[in-house]
N, C-alpha and C positions, 0 to 999 in steps of 0.2 A: 529651852526646848531644843531637842535634837533635830537637825535638818533631815528631811525625808529624802532618801536617795531614790532617784529615778533612773531607770535605764534609758540610755540614748535611743531615740527612735531610728529605726533603720529604714531606709528608702529602697524601694524595689529597683533593681538594676535596669538601666535603660537598654534599649536595643532588642533584637529578636531573641526568642527563646533559644537556649543552647541546643546545638545539633549533636546527637550522639557521635562518638568518635568513629564508630563503624556501623553502617546500616547494611543489614543483610539483604539478600535478593528478595525474600518474601516481603519485607517491609518496603523495599523499593517498588515492588509490584503493587503493593497496597496503595502507596502514594500515587503510582501511575494510574490505577483504576479510579481513584478519586478525581484526578485531574482530567481523566478521559471524559467524565461527565461534562466538564466545561467545554470540551471540544464538540461533544454531541449537541449541547445547547446552542452552539453556533449555527447548527442547521436551522433551528427555529428562528434565530435572529437574522439569518441570511438565506431565505428560501430560494433566491436566485441561483445559489451554488448547486442546490439539488436539481433545479430546472436544467442547468447545464449538464449534469450527470445523466439526466433522463433523455435529453434531446440528442446528445452525441451518439449514443448507441443506435437510436433510430436512423440517424444520418448514415452511419457506417453500414448497418445492415442493408438499408435500401440501396446505397451506392454500390456495394460490392456484389450483392445478390442479383440485382436487376440490371446493373450496367455491365458487370464482368462475368456473370454466371454463364450466359450462353457461350461466350468465347472460351471460357476456361474448361468447361466439362460438357458442352453440347446442350445442356438444358439447365435452367436456373434452379430447378428443384433439387437436382443431385448436388449442385454446388452449394445450395443453401444448407443441406445437411452436413456437408464437409466443413462449411465455413463457420457455423454457429459457435462451436467451442473456441475457434480462433478469435472471433469477434469479442466474445466474453473476455478472453484473456487479454486481448489488446486494449479493450476499454478500461479494464481494471489497472493494467500496467501503466497506461498513459495517465490514469487518475492519480497514481502515486507521485507524480510531479507536484501535485498540490501540497503534499506534506512539506517538502523543502521550501516551496514558495510561501506557505503559511507561516512556517517557523521563522523564515527570514523577515517577514512582515512583523511578527511579534517582537523580534529582537530590535527592529528599527523603532517600534513604538514604545520600547522600554518595559514591556510586560514581564520579560524574564528577569529584570532587575528586582521586581517585586517578589518573584519566586525565590530569588537568592536570599531574601530576608526571612524565608520560612524554614522551619526545621524539617526539611524533607530531603530525600535523596536527590543528588544532582541529576541522576538519570530520570527522575520522576516526571518532569515536564515533557521530556522527549517521549517516554513510554505513553504518557497520557495523550499526547497529540496523535501518536500513531494508532493507538487503540481506538480513539475517537474517529479517526479517518476510516478505519475498517468498516464502521457503520455506513459511511457514505459508499464504500465500494460494494457492500452488500446490496445497496439500492441499485447500483449499476448492474450487478449480476441479475437481479430480478427484472429490471427493465429490458435487458437484452433478451432474456427468456420470454418475456411477454410479447415482445415484437416478433420473435421467432415463431412462437405459437400462433400468432395472428396471421402469419404468412404460410402456415402449414407445417412447421417443424414439429415432429413427434419423436422425442427421444426414446429409443428402444430400451434403454437402461432403466426406465421407470423413475419414480420419485427418488428412490434411494441413490441411484446412479447420478441423478442431477444434483442431489444434496451433497454427495461426496465430491463431485467435480467442482461445485461452488466452493466448498470448504477448502479444497486443494488450491484453487487460484487465490483465495483470500490468505491462505498460509504463505504462499509464495509472495504475494503482495506485501505481507508483513515484513519479509526479508528485504524486499526492494525499498520499502519505506525507510529503512535504516541507511541505505545508500542515498536516497533522496534527502534525508535529514543531514547527512554528512555534507552533501553538496550545498544545502541551504545554510550550513554553518560556516563553510569556507569561502563562499561567494558573497560579495558585499551587498548586492542589491537583489530584490525579488525578481526583477526582469532578467537579470543575468542568470539567476537560478533556473528560470524557465528555459533559457537558451541552452545552458549546459545539460539540463535534463533531457531535452529533446535530442541533443547530439548523442547521448548515451542510449536512450530508449528506442529511438527510431530504428537503427540497424539491428538492435536486439530483437525487436518485434517483427519487422518486415523480413529480416534474414532468418526466419524460422519457418516451421510448417503451418503457421497460422492461416495463410492464404493459398500457398502452393506446396505440393508435396516435394520434399527435397530431391526425389528422383527426377523431377521435371526441371530442375535448375541446372545451370551450367556446371561442368565438371569440377571447376575450382571452388564453386560456391556450395555444392552439395555436401561435402564433408563438414564445412563450417556450420551449415544449417542443421545437420544431423546431430552435432555436438553442442548446439545452442541450448541453454537451459530453458528458454521459452518453448523450444520444440518438445522437450520432455514434458513440460506442463501441458501443452496443447494435446500431445499424443495421449497422455493419461486421461485428460478430460474427454477426448473424442472416444476413447475406448469405454469409458464409464457411461457416457451418454448414448453412444450408438451401438455398443457391444464390441467385445474384443478383449485381448489380453492387456490388462492395465497394470499388471504387477511390475514389470520392468520400468516403464516410464514413471510410475509412482515412486519407486525406490530412488530413481535418479532425481526426481523433483524434491524429495525429502533431503537428499544429499546436498543439492544445490541450495536449498533453503537454509540448512544448517551452516553451510560454508559461507554464504553471503552474509548471514546474520553474524557469524563469528568474526568476520572481517570488519564489517561496517558498524556494528553496535559499539565496540570500543572506540572506533575512529570518530563516530558521531558524538559520543559522550566527551571525548577529548577535545574535539573542535568546539563543542558547546561550552565547555569550561574555559577554553582559551578565548572565546569571543565574548563571553559574558562575565 
């Protein structure tokens, strides 16, 4: 009898699925959107984070309007209307610190080691984290507006102006998140991330037109405040919400958004690859 020839059994290769040699921007964005859902689910798992985003705007609006309003503009109602766009911008900009802090925590916990074993774009986890954080910032915008409405703020720009102003600050926050992500990847501990981010964001926010018009600042500070990117964002939001010419500040805001993203997006991805 002739021996029956059998083919050798092949075993499936171990390890992660192969990653395509080149992943295009659309595929990277798709991976980022999928991972963004993970970041959004963290809101449900950690409701105290949302509580902080809700309480901080209440504190800032109450403090600046009722404590400084009379001294700044003679009556707190006038200062309230001037202040509201600035408080929205400040609250969202300060919240971007959480992006770098959260990313640094995830690296320490080894979560990104698991991401490296998946056939996804290397920028996908960063994109997902930032897009998920934008949902938190939207909550902040809504909370500040609700507090403002409760104390009598009535935006003359109507719902459209408010929506465009909210979208503009979220777009600018998207750019700042890449700067925060870069800091989160190059600084070793989450607490150090918070310290470095405060050093960067405090002068950027308070040295703008958020709380005081640049014309009322000292001569050496006024030109710096007028060319501050946060000033352009706040001036655009103020014009959209209260009425006025918003075209110039909006164009400058878009220019700053593109410029900051173009600088810090590749730096954040490079630092992420280097650290993980």
